N, C-alpha and C positions, 0 to 999 in steps of 0.2 A: 620568336614567341616567348612570353614571360615564363619564368621557371615554375610559376604556380598555375600555369594555364593548362590547356587541354593536353599538351604533350606530356606534361608531368603525370597526368592522370590517364593518359592513353585514350582520350576522347577526340574524335574527329572535330575539326574546327566548325563544321556545319551541322553538328549534332542537333541543334535547336533552331536551325534556320527557319525563318518565317513565323516563329512564335513570339508572342508579346508577353512580357513578364512584368509584374508590379511587385516591388520589394519595399516593404515599409521598414523604417529604421535602417536605411541603407547607407547612411553617411559614415558609418564606421563598423568595426567588429565583423560579426558574421554577415550582416547585411551588405557591407562594403565588399567583402570577399565574394559573396554570392553575386552581386551585381557585376563585378569584374569577370567572374567565371562565365556567367550567362552571356555577357557580351562577347567573350572569346569564342563561345560556342554558337554564335550567330543569332541569338535572341535579341529582340529590341526591348530595352530595359527602361522601366520607369523607376526612378529613384525618389522615394517619398520619405521625407524627414524634416523635422523642425530645424535642424542644424544647417547653417549655410555651407558646411563642409560637404553637403550633398552635391554642390556644384563642382567641387574638386573630383568627386567620384565620377560624375558625368564626363568631365574632361579626360579622366584616366581611361574610361571605357572607349571614348572616341579616339584617343591617342593610339589605342591598340587596334583600331580599325572597326570597332563595334558601334552600335547605334544605341543612344541613350539620351534621356533628358531628365532634369531634376525638377520636381514639383515640391516646393515647401508645403508641408502639411502637418497639422496637429491631428492625429488620427482619433483623438477623443472628441473632436468637433465635427458634428454631422455635416455642417455646411462645407467645411474644409474637405471632408472626404468626398462630398458631392462634386466639388471643383476638381479634385484629383481624378475622379472617374471621367468627368467631362473633358479634361485636358488630355487624358490618356487616349480616349476615343478620337479626339480631334487629331492627335499626333500619329497614333499607331493603329487605331482600330480596336476591335474586341480583344479581350485578354484570355490567354491560354493558361497562365500560371499566376497565382496570387500567393505570396509568402508573407504572412502576418508575423513580422519579426520585431516591430517596434516595442520597446519596453521602457518602463520606469522602474528602477530597482534601488531604492534607498536601503542602506544598512542601518537598521534601528531595532532595538528591542521593543516588544509589545508595550512594556511598562513605560517606555519613553516616547511612544509614537502618538502624535496628535491626529485627530480625525481627518484633517485636511490632507496629511501625507497618505493615509490609507485611501482616501477618496481619489487622490490623483493617480495612485498606482492602479486602482481598479478602472479608472477612466481611460488611461492610456492602454493598459494591457488587455483588459477584458472587454470594455466598451469599444475600444478601438478595433479589436478583432471582429466584433459583431458588426460594426459600421462598415468596415471594409468588405467583409463577407457579403453583407446585404447589397452593397454597391456593385460588386463585381460578379455576384452569383449568376445573373442572367447571361453574362458573357461566358462563364464557365460551362453553363448548361449548353449554350449554343455551340461552343467549341469542344465540348467533351474534355474540359480542362481539369486542372489539379489545383487544389488549395492545400497549402502546407501551413499549419498553425504551430508556431514554436511554443513548446511547453517545458516544464521542468520535471525531471524524473523522480525527485525525492524531496523530502523536507530539509530545510536548512535553518539553523539558528540565526536569529536577527534578520531574517529575510521573510518573515511570516506573511506580510502583505503581498510580496512578489510571488511567493509560492502559492498562496491562496488564489491569486489571480490566475496563475498558470494552471492550477487544478480546475478552476472554472473553465478555462479555455479547453482543457481536455474533455470535460463533460459537454461543452458546447459543440466540440468537433464530433463527438460520437452522435449527439442528437441531430446535428445537421447532416451527417452522413446517412442517417436513417431516413431523413426527409428526401434526400436527392438520390437515394440508392438505386432507383430504377432509371436514372437519367444519364448514366455513364460519367457522372462527375465524381472525381476522387477527392475525398477529404481525409487528411491524415494529420494527426498530432505528432509532431516530431520533437523528441527530447534529445537535443544534440549532445548533451553531457556538459561537463565543465569545459568551457572553451576560452582560450587565451585571447581576450579582447581588451581594448582600452577600458571598457566598463568594468571588467573583472579586475584589472590591475588597480583601478581606483578603489573598488570595493574591497580588494584584498588588504589594503592598508588598514581599514577599519575592522574587517571581518576576521582576518587571521589572528590578531592578538586576542580576540574574544573567545577563540576556540583553541588557544594554546599552541598556535603555529606561527612561524615566520611567513611573511608574504611570499617569499620565494619558494617555500615549501608548498604553499597552497597552489601557486602558479605552476609548479612542477607537475601537478596532477591534471593540467588542462590540455585539451586537444587544440592544435593549431586551427585558427579560423578557416583557412582554405579547405581543410578536411571536413569541417562541419558543413561548409558550403557545398562541397561535393555530395554529401548525403542528400541535401535538398535537391540538387540537380538530378541525382539518380532517381529520386521519387518522380520528378518531372518527366524523366525519360521513359517511365513505365512501371517502376517499382511500386508506385503508389497504389496500383491496382491490387497488390498483394496485401496492403495494409489499410485499405479503405475502411474508415470507421474505427480504426484502432490507434493506439499510441505505440510508437516504436522509437527506440533510441538510435542515435547516429551510429554507434559502434556496430549494431546489428545490420543496418543498411549497408555500411561499408563492407563488412565481412561477407555478407551474402552476395555482394556484387563482385567479390574477388579482390577487394582492397584491404585484406586483413592486415597488411603491413602498415596501413595508415590508421587502422581502427583503434590503436591503443595510444593514449597519451603517454608521457614519460612515466606515469604510473603513480597510483596512490601508495602510501606506505603500506607494506604488506602486513604489518602488525598494528595493533590498536594505537591510537594517538590520544593521549591524555594531556593534561596541562603541562606535563614534563616531557612530552614527545612520545615517539614510538616505544612500545613496551611489549615484550613477549610474555606469554604465560611462563612462569618459572617452573623448572622441572622438579622443584620440591613442593609444589602445590599438590593437594589431594588428587589422586588419580593419575599423576604424571610421575613416572619413576626416574630417578637420577640416572644420568648417562653412564656413570661408572658402574652402575648395577645392570643396566639394560644393554649397553653397547658391548660389554665384554661377553664374548661368546654368543652374540646374537644370532649368528649364522647357524648355530647348533640348537637353538631353542625350538621347542615343539611348535609346529604350524598353528595349532589352536591357541597357544599362548601368544604367538606373534599377531594373530588376528585380533585377539582381545586388546593387545597393546596398540594396534593400529586404530581400532575403534576409539580407544581413549584419546589418542593423538588427534584424530579427526574431530572428536567432540570438543577438545580444547581449541582446535583451529576455528571451529564454528563459533565458539564463544568469543574468541579474539576478534573475529571479523564483526561480530555484533557490537563490540565496543568501539569500533571505528566511528568517527564523526558521520552523521547521517548522510552527508553529501558524498562521502568517500565510500560508503558501504556498498552502494550499487556497483561502482567501478571495481572494487575489490572482489566482489562476488563474480563479476564477469571475467576478471582476470584469472580467478581460480578455475572457472569452468572452461575457459579457453585453453589453459594449460593441461587440465586433468581430463576434460571431456565430459564430466558430470559436474553438477552444481555441488555446493558444500553439503546441503541437506541430503541430497541423493547419495553422496559419498558416505556420509555417516550411516545412512540406512543400509547401504550395501555392505559396509564393514561389519555392521551388526549381524546381518544375515550370514555373512561369511564366518563370523566367529561362532554363531549358533550351529552352523552346518559342520564346522570342523571340530566343535566340542563333541559331536557325536562320533566322528570318524577319525579325528586328529590328522586328517589328510586333506590338503586343499584340492579343489577341482582344477584340472588343467583346462584353461579356457582362454582363447586368444583375446577376447574382450577384456577379461580380467587382467591379463598381462599388460594390455595397453593402458588400462586404468592405473595399474600400479606404476608403470613407467611414467605416466603423467604426474602422479603423486610424488614420486621420487624427484622429478625435475622441479616441481613446485617447491618442495621443501628445500631443495638445493639452492634455489634462486632467491629465497626469502632474505638471507643475510645481505646480499648485494643490494636488494631493493631497499631494505631498511637503512643501509648506509647512505642512501641518497637523502635521507630525511633527518639524520642525527649524526653527531660526531661523538656522542657519549660512548667512550671505549668500553666501560663496564657493561652498558646496555647491549652494545653490539656483540660483545663476547658472550653474554647470556643468550642472545638470539641465536648466535652461531652454534652454541652447545645444544640448545633445545632443538633446532632444526636438524643438526647432525644426528641426534638421537632418533628423530622421527624418520629421517631419510634412511637410516640404517635398518630400522624396523621394516620399512617398505621393501628395501632391497633384499632383506633376508626372507621375507614372505614371498617376494617375487621368485627368488631362487627355489623356494619350496614348491611353488606353482610349476616352475619349469621341470623340476624333477618328477612332478606328478604325471606328466605326459599330457594326454588329450581327453581325460575323463570329463564329460560335460558337467557344467555347474547345475 
């Protein structure tokens, strides 16, 4: 069995036996990985793509013992999509799973984009999703099947047409879900996140310099394509019923299914990325006290003072994450929440409440949830320097990040010690 197959993911080989799946844009990237995984799990797979490389994917599925065939198809062409449906029915019968994955994604600024480029993006991405949905919807109703429409979770510079089309697909998915809601058809908009695909690798050469990054720094933030494919398979296996009519990201699907170890890419920079790379908020900025003043004797500081300092540190952290590139911001927020247990905004609010409460009594509440939250915060601040080091070799910058994060970690650990001394008084 291939290392990226069902053994790797703990899925039985016959998990999807008897099901028919159509995957558009399946000649490479997520589509290719998904076609291979579906084949390993027993589904009969239709590979729809304009590229002749789709024939190679068909051969790969069959070489692993699966059943597949390739249909050359421009999803923006209504007649071509009609032929796709006819050939699918002739070969395999009605469809249980449709994954609208085909994309056209040029990297171009709005000021440089010609209308033909915009129109082609909309034709492939948005019109193509509509045409394929319309063609296979009767099958999905009959089979109580699942439609997964690939979307994008956030805005990205120089990808305005692509993002606009994906936002259109998200709205289309919600509307379609409302139409078919009583017929046991599941329609989900899946935002797989940034995924390491041939398309991203090509786009990274143009996109990364425009946002002040090297291509390898951008690619280091990407999830492997087989992991994104697994998210789509998990939706097909039944998770789609929880997200019908909603948009969900690939990380959430993987984590909720018990694949948390696969749910993280190698990671976005933990600190803001400007034109000169990752940058931490300096501790001589307003509201952030220097380490030589705060770290010394921090363990003996009054709990109320520690809580105020923590609120200041978390406010700075929230500001730092806001300055991340828009496409990295979502991943960074998810990484914070995964480590800490609460989101950034929720953590800032909790720190503010804690500071207000302790200003009145100068004594922290002893609370297991509070202890876990502080433990997560300490771990987050401790890990930031190592994460930042993956994205820059600027020694001065790394030293400043290390000092700032050490200050914040020490504040958290001192407050945590005060909470432990307080015992179990409820918050």
